[in-house]
N, C-alpha and C positions, 0 to 999 in steps of 0.2 A: 564749692561755696559761691553764693551769688556775688556779683560785682558790686560791692559796697564797702564803705569804711568799716573796719572791725572796731567794735567798742571795747576799749581797753581800760583796766584799772590796775593800780600798783599798790601792793601792801608793803609798807615799810618806807619811810621817807628819810632814812639816815644817810650815811656817807656814800653808799653805792647807788642810791636813788637816781642821781643825774645820769648815770651810765645806762639807765633804762628809759627814763623819762624823755631825755632829749632825742634819742633815736626814734621813740614812738611818736613824738611831736613832729619830727621831720619826715616821717614816712607817710607818703600820700595815701596809703591804704589803711591807715590807723587813725583813731581819734581817742585821745586820753580824756576820759569822762570823769574819773574820780581817783582819789588817792586815800589811803588809810594809814593811820599811825596811832599807837596808844597814847602818844604825847600830843594833846590837842594843838599846842602852839606849832609843832613841827608839821602836822597835817595841814593846818591852816596856811602856814607859810608856803608849803609846796603847792597847795591848791591855788593860792593867789598868783604864784609865779607862772603856773601853767594854765590858769583860767579854767579850772574844773572844780568839782565838788570835793569837800573834805569830810572824812569820816574817822571816827575812833573805834567803831564797831565793824569788824570784818563781815560778819554774817548779815548785818543790816545793809551794808554796801552791796553785797551780792543780791539780796532780795529786792532792793529798791532799784538798782541800776541794771540788773540783768546783763552783765557784760559778756562779750564773746571770749575775751582773753583776760587772764589774771597773771601779772608779774609778781613774784614773791621776792622781796628784798629785806626780809626780816632776820632776826637772830636765827642761828642754825636749828634750834630745837623746834621752831615753829614752821619750818619748811614743810614737813610731812603732814601735820594736821591741817594747815591752811590749803595745801595742794589737794588733799583728799576732799576737803569741803568744797573747794571750787570745782573740782572735777564732778562731784556729785550734783552740783548745780548746773552741769552741762557746759562748763567753761573749759577752754583750752588753758594750759598752764605752762609758764616759763619761769623756772626758779633759779635763783643764784645757787652756786655750789656751796656746800655739798648738798646732795639730795636730802640727806637726813643725818642724824647723829648715830644711827645704828642701821644695820642691814635689814632688820625686820620691818622698820618703818619705810625704808626705801622700797622694799618689795610691795608694801601696801599701796604706795604711790603708783607703781606699775600696774597693779591689779585694778586700782580705781580708774586709771586711764583706759584700760582695756574694757572694763565692765560698762563704762559710760561712753565708750566710743569717742573719746576725746584725745587730743594730742598733748603729750607731756614733753617738755624740753628742759635741759639742765645746762647752765652756763659753764662752758669750758672754752672761753674766748681765745686762749693762747694757741689753740689749734689753728687759728686763722692767721697767726703772725707769719710774716714773710719767711723767717727762718724755719718755722715748723712746716710750712708748705713746701719749701725746698727739700727738706729731709724726706717728707712724705713722698714727693715725686721720685726721689732717688731710690727709695725703697720699692715703690710700686713698679718702677721701670726695670728693676733688677740690677741697676748700676752699682748699688752698694753690696749686692749679693745677699747671702743669708746673714741676719744679725746674730752675732755670737754672744755679745755681752754689752752691758750699758752701765754707766755710773753717773750719778747726779750729786751735785753739791749746791747747797743753799746756805749762805751765811748772811743773815739779815739782823736788824736791830729793832727790838721792841722794848721800850722803856717801861719802868714800873707804872708810869702814868697811863700808858696805853691800856693797861688792865684796870687800874684803880678808877678811871673815869667811866668805866663800862659796868653795867650790872649783869653782863652775861659772858664777856670775854674771860678766858682763863678758867673755865669751869667744865667739869665733865658732863653735868646734866643739861647745860644750856648751849655750850659751844661744842661739846663732844670731844674735847682735847685741846691741844695747843698748836705747836708749830707744824705738826703733820697735817691736821685737818684744816688749818687756817692758811698758812703760808705755803707749805710744800705740796699741797694737793694738786695744784695745777701742773707742776713738773712731774709728779707721780703719774698723773693722767697722760702726759705726753710720753713718758717712758713706756707705759703699758700699751698705749696706742701705737707707738712705733714698733714695738716688738710684736704685737698682734697675736700673741699666743696665750692660752689659758694659764693662770697661775697655779703652780703645783704646791708650793710651800713657801712660808715666810719665816725668817729669823729676824728678830728685832730687839733692840734695847732702848729704853726711854730714860731720860734723866731731866731733873729740874736743877740746873746749875746756878742760876743767878736770880731767880724770881721766887723768893721764899713766901711771898704773899699770895701765890696762886698754887693750886694743887696739880695742875697739868704739866706736861713736858715742855721744856724749851729747847731740848736737844734730843735727837734720835738718830740711830744708825742701824743698818741692817742689810739683809740680802734677800732678794726675791727670786725664787726659782720658777722658771716658766717651762712649759712643755717642750720637750726636745733638747733639754740640757742648756738652754739659754738662761742667763741670769742677769740681774741688775743689782748693783750695790748703791747704797745711798748714805749720805751724811748731811743732816740738816740741823740748823740751830738759829735762834733769833736773839742772841746776846753778843753779836759782833759789834764793832764800833760804828758801822754804817751798813746800808743795804748794798751789797755787791751784786752784780748781775748773776742770776742763776746759771749754772753750767750743767749741761747734759751732754754726755759723749756716748756715741754708739759705734761699736766695732763690728764691721761686716767682713765677709770673706773677700770682698773686692775693694774695700776702702773704709774710711773713717769719717764720721760726721760729728761736728762739735757745734753745739748751740750755746750762746751766751746772751741771755736776755732774749730779745726778739731776733737777734742776728744768728746766722749759721754759716758754716763753711764745711764743704764736703771735699775731701781729698781722696781720689781714687788711685788704686795701684797702677793703673795704666797711664798715670801722669795728669789726667784731667782733673780740674778743680772747679768748684762752683761756690758762689757766695751770694748771700741775700740779706737784706735788711729792710725794715719798713720804709716805704717811700714817703718823705715829708709832704709831697704833693697830695698824697692820699690820706693824710691825717684827718681825723674827725674831732671837732671841738666839743668837749663835754663840759668845759668850764673849769673851776678850781677843784680838781679831784687828784687823787694820788697817782703819780706817774707810773708806778709799777703795775697798775692795772692794765696798762697798754691802751691801745685804741681800737681793739677788735670787737668790743661788745656790739657795735652797730652791725658788723658783718653777720654775727650769729643771730641777732635779733631780726634783721631783715630776712635772713634765710628762714627763720621760724615762720614769719608771716607769709613769705612766698610759698612755703610749703602748705600752709593753711588754705591759701588761695589757688593751689594747684599749679603754681608757676615753677616750682623746683622741688627736688627731693630733699628730705631732711638730712643735713650734713652730720649732725651729732644727735643720734637717736638716744632716747632715754635708756633703752636696754644696754647701750654701750656705756653710758655714764654710770649705770648700775654696776658694771664690772669694776670701774674705778672705786666706787663706794665699797664693794666687797674687799678690794685690796686694802683700802684705808682701815676698814674694820678689822681685818686680819692682822695688820701691823699693830694695831692697838691691843688686840687679843693676846698676841704673842709678847709684845713689848711691855705690857703691864705686869707680866711675870718677872720682868727684870727692870724694875723702875727704881732709880735712885733719886730721892727727893731732898733738896736743900731745906732744912727746917728753919722757920722764922726765929 
């Protein structure tokens, strides 16, 4: 690609918007030329802040602005149709997780990227956290040995107001589920990425324990079997009294790795230990955003653009993100067979 600034637009100006807009604004290889949101006041506010054009019609924005890159920060159910439309217009696409709310639509996104010879990226920024990178290095170097099993624990808090003030959260048709696809998906992605083997089978149970006004799960537990007899177990819920750091443990033949939030500690059987945490000196300022999103969006976004410009390989390929989408969908397929719901 020629040496020029890439013309970027962002669809969706909600809570996650600054995590994309500020890295794009600060990247010397990109220019944010327009934003789009179905709420005119939100689109206009974002456009004024970043000195670009505002749209409420996505297709019109694509036709008029002819962008190189489209970031998708909309509700989950819009990820696939907007991505496919942008790819058909010849744009590269970087979408927030999840790829889609079902596997069929996620596959359409991969097909559209291939058919139009464009690049598709999916945000899983926690792979860039210092703890994640330490564990990845210890796996790749062989120091942890073969991974035998993993377990993950997520206990967060989502109030009734979290759902009632949204017109899409807590729904099957727009969010695609609850705690699994919204909160736990990042740690599910890390577990699958670390184990690095195909999923063979999934057992799961879903429940709605304390949110009678929504129909999706606020609790899930299960077991994921991977090729070669490796397995992962999980318990996730969003009705605890506060957001505790997510915990992910990996047992290897040569040691154990424990990740809590962005931190990690690796203890090897030979007595060697490693520890990692995000360096405060390398923090990136996104403004007033939710702290549990971390600070690594900028790393993945910059890598996406570096890849487009031929400066670096793509660290998280869409095909790999699709494997996590498959896992999430299978958890729901199996878990909805065993769904206990609190009635209002």
